[in-house]
Structure formats: structure tokens, C-alpha cells
C-alpha positions as CSV (number, residue, x, y, z in Angstrom):
1,M,38.9,47.0,134.2
2,T,39.7,46.4,137.9
3,T,38.6,43.0,139.1
4,H,38.4,41.4,142.6
5,L,38.7,37.7,142.8
6,R,37.1,36.0,145.9
7,L,37.4,32.3,146.8
8,T,34.8,31.0,149.5
9,H,32.7,28.3,150.8
10,T,29.0,28.2,150.3
11,A,28.6,28.7,154.0
12,G,30.7,32.2,153.5
13,L,28.3,33.7,150.7
14,E,25.8,36.4,151.9
15,R,22.4,36.3,151.0
16,T,22.8,39.5,149.0
17,E,25.7,37.5,147.1
18,L,23.6,34.3,146.5
19,R,20.6,36.5,145.0
20,A,23.1,38.2,142.9
21,L,24.8,34.8,141.6
22,R,21.5,33.2,141.1
23,A,20.6,36.3,138.9
24,L,24.0,35.9,137.0
25,L,23.2,32.2,136.3
26,D,19.6,32.9,135.3
27,A,20.9,35.5,132.6
28,A,24.1,33.6,131.4
29,F,21.9,30.5,130.8
30,D,18.8,32.6,129.5
31,G,16.6,31.3,131.9
32,D,17.4,27.7,131.6
33,F,19.2,27.2,134.8
34,S,16.8,25.1,136.9
35,D,16.4,24.8,140.9
36,E,18.1,21.4,140.5
37,D,21.0,23.0,138.6
38,W,21.2,25.8,141.5
39,D,21.3,23.1,144.3
40,H,24.1,21.4,142.2
41,G,26.4,24.2,142.7
42,L,25.9,24.8,146.5
43,G,27.9,23.0,149.0
44,G,31.2,23.3,147.8
45,M,33.8,26.0,147.0
46,H,32.9,29.2,144.9
47,V,35.1,31.6,142.8
48,L,33.4,34.9,142.6
49,I,35.0,37.8,140.2
50,R,33.5,41.2,140.8
51,D,34.1,44.4,139.1
52,G,32.6,48.0,138.9
53,G,29.5,46.6,137.5
54,G,29.1,44.0,140.2
55,L,29.4,40.1,140.2
56,A,31.1,39.2,136.7
57,A,31.9,35.9,136.8
58,H,31.6,32.8,138.9
59,G,32.3,28.8,139.2
60,A,31.7,26.2,141.7
61,L,33.7,23.2,142.6
62,V,31.6,20.4,144.6
63,L,32.3,16.9,145.7
64,R,31.0,14.1,143.7
65,R,31.8,10.5,144.0
66,V,32.6,8.5,140.8
67,R,33.3,5.0,140.2
68,H,36.1,4.0,137.9
69,R,37.5,0.5,137.2
70,G,36.0,-0.5,140.5
71,R,37.2,2.2,142.8
72,W,35.1,5.0,144.0
73,L,37.2,8.2,143.4
74,R,36.5,11.6,144.8
75,A,35.5,14.3,142.0
76,G,36.0,18.0,142.1
77,Y,33.0,18.3,140.0
78,V,32.6,22.1,138.3
79,E,29.3,23.5,138.2
80,A,27.5,27.0,137.5
81,V,30.3,28.5,135.4
82,A,29.0,31.6,134.2
83,V,30.1,35.1,132.9
84,R,28.3,38.2,132.4
85,A,27.3,39.0,128.8
86,D,29.1,42.5,128.8
87,V,32.5,41.0,130.1
88,R,32.4,37.9,128.2
89,R,35.7,36.8,126.1
90,T,37.9,39.1,128.4
91,G,39.4,36.1,130.1
92,L,37.2,36.0,133.3
93,G,36.0,32.4,132.8
94,G,39.8,31.5,132.5
95,R,40.8,32.8,135.7
96,V,37.5,31.2,137.4
97,M,38.8,27.9,135.8
98,A,42.5,28.3,137.0
99,E,41.3,28.6,140.6
100,L,38.8,25.6,140.4
101,E,41.7,23.8,138.4
102,R,44.1,24.5,141.3
103,L,41.7,23.4,144.1
104,T,41.1,20.1,142.0
105,D,44.5,19.3,141.3
106,R,45.4,19.5,144.9
107,A,42.3,18.1,147.0
108,Y,40.7,15.7,144.5
109,D,41.4,12.4,142.6
110,L,39.9,13.8,139.5
111,G,38.0,16.6,138.1
112,A,34.8,16.4,136.2
113,L,32.2,18.5,134.5
114,A,29.4,18.3,131.9
115,A,29.7,21.2,129.0
116,S,27.4,22.4,126.7
117,E,28.5,22.7,123.0
118,D,29.3,26.5,123.9
119,G,31.1,26.0,127.0
120,A,33.4,23.0,125.6
121,P,36.0,25.1,123.9
122,L,36.9,27.0,127.1
123,Y,37.5,23.7,128.9
124,T,39.1,21.9,126.1
125,A,41.6,24.8,125.6
126,R,42.6,24.4,129.3
127,G,43.4,20.7,129.0
128,W,40.3,19.1,129.9
129,Q,39.5,16.0,127.9
130,R,36.2,14.6,126.7
131,W,35.5,11.6,128.0
132,P,35.4,8.8,125.3
133,G,34.0,6.0,127.2
134,Q,30.4,5.2,128.7
135,V,28.7,7.3,131.5
136,H,26.4,5.8,134.1
137,A,24.8,6.8,137.4
138,L,23.9,5.1,140.5
139,S,20.3,5.5,140.7
140,P,17.7,4.4,143.0
141,D,16.9,1.6,140.8
142,G,20.5,0.7,140.2
143,I,23.1,1.5,137.6
144,V,22.0,3.1,134.6
145,R,23.7,4.2,131.3
146,L,23.3,7.9,130.5
147,R,23.6,7.6,126.9
148,E,22.3,11.2,126.1
149,D,25.4,12.7,128.4
150,E,27.9,10.6,126.6
151,G,30.3,13.0,124.8
152,G,29.7,15.9,126.8
153,V,31.4,15.0,130.0
154,Y,34.9,16.2,130.4
155,V,37.5,15.0,132.9
156,R,40.7,16.4,134.3
157,P,43.2,13.9,135.7
158,A,44.2,14.9,139.3
159,L,45.6,12.9,142.4
160,A,44.4,9.4,140.9
161,G,46.3,10.2,137.8
162,P,45.4,9.1,134.2
163,L,42.1,7.4,133.8
164,D,41.5,4.4,131.7
165,P,39.4,5.5,128.7
166,D,37.9,1.9,128.1
167,G,36.6,2.1,131.7
168,E,33.0,3.5,132.5
169,L,32.3,6.4,134.7
170,V,29.6,5.9,137.1
171,F,28.2,9.1,138.8
172,D,26.5,9.2,142.2
173,W,22.8,10.1,142.1
174,R,21.5,13.4,142.1
175,D,18.1,15.0,141.4
176,G,17.7,16.7,138.0
177,D,20.8,16.1,135.5
178,V,22.8,13.5,137.0
179,T,26.0,14.6,135.4
């Protein structure tokens, strides 16, 4: 199987690519990929892998601000990772993540993502660490704890070095799912 990997910013995506990307995400998440989820994956860098069948895999890396131990850090936040059903378990997800991790390690204080139960093995196998501490968000009403997200947030230390697991993570606010 011949594949082609492309790295581009959202601004470099053509309308046809955006439509193909949304279709891939809708299919990969069984229709449970909301308009807010779509919005969260825009405005950053995209890794796209194409094969003879079209768009086969995707992942995005967007800037988020995360406060840890009183310091606001630049987080490369992984969004919208998907692999087309007929090519799953062929290494494409790993290729997407390798590119996103390369960007994270060189340009951000840390990497972060929220993983589903199905997606978590991909990330842990690549060295992402489940965040053991509290997770919060800076909401319009102040800082709120996100108990339902605890246990599903994963981090990758980058330029900031190791994080203190006794400290909390406070994510910037966004519509829809915060983490």
C-alpha cells in the first residue's frame, strides 16, 4: 500500500480536503463527532495520510494554554485523530502521532490530549502518560473541576520538562468538551 503523508496548517487545506476530513471524522467516530469537536481541531497543524482510497488518516495539533503549578504553559493539544476503518491497525495512526509528537517536542511546553477508552492504548504505547491528578478549566464563571475528564487526560512532557503529578492542570475554556 503506497501512502502519502502531508503536513499543513488549517489555512493550507482546500475545501475538498476539509469535506473529506469531516467525512472521515464522522465515520471514524460513528456520527459522534460534533460541530464543537470539529472546531477544536481547526487552527493548527494537520497530518493527513492519503492512499489509493483517498484520505486514510488524520490528526491535528492545536495550541492550548494549560496552567500547571501557577505557570501557564503552551500545550500542543492533539485533536481529531482518526483512521479510515479499512486501514486500521496498519500503523497509520502511529505515523500520524509520530509527526504530531515531533511538532510537540520541538515547539510546545507539553503535549496533551483527551483519549477515549478505545484510543488510549495507541497513546500509552507511544509513551503518553495518563494524568493522575486533578483536571480543571478556566470557565466564564471561574475555575471549575472537570471530574468526569479525570483519568482520560494524557500528557507528554516536552520543552517544560517533567510535570508534577501532584499539581493540577487547568485548561483554557472552549465551547463543547473542554478537554
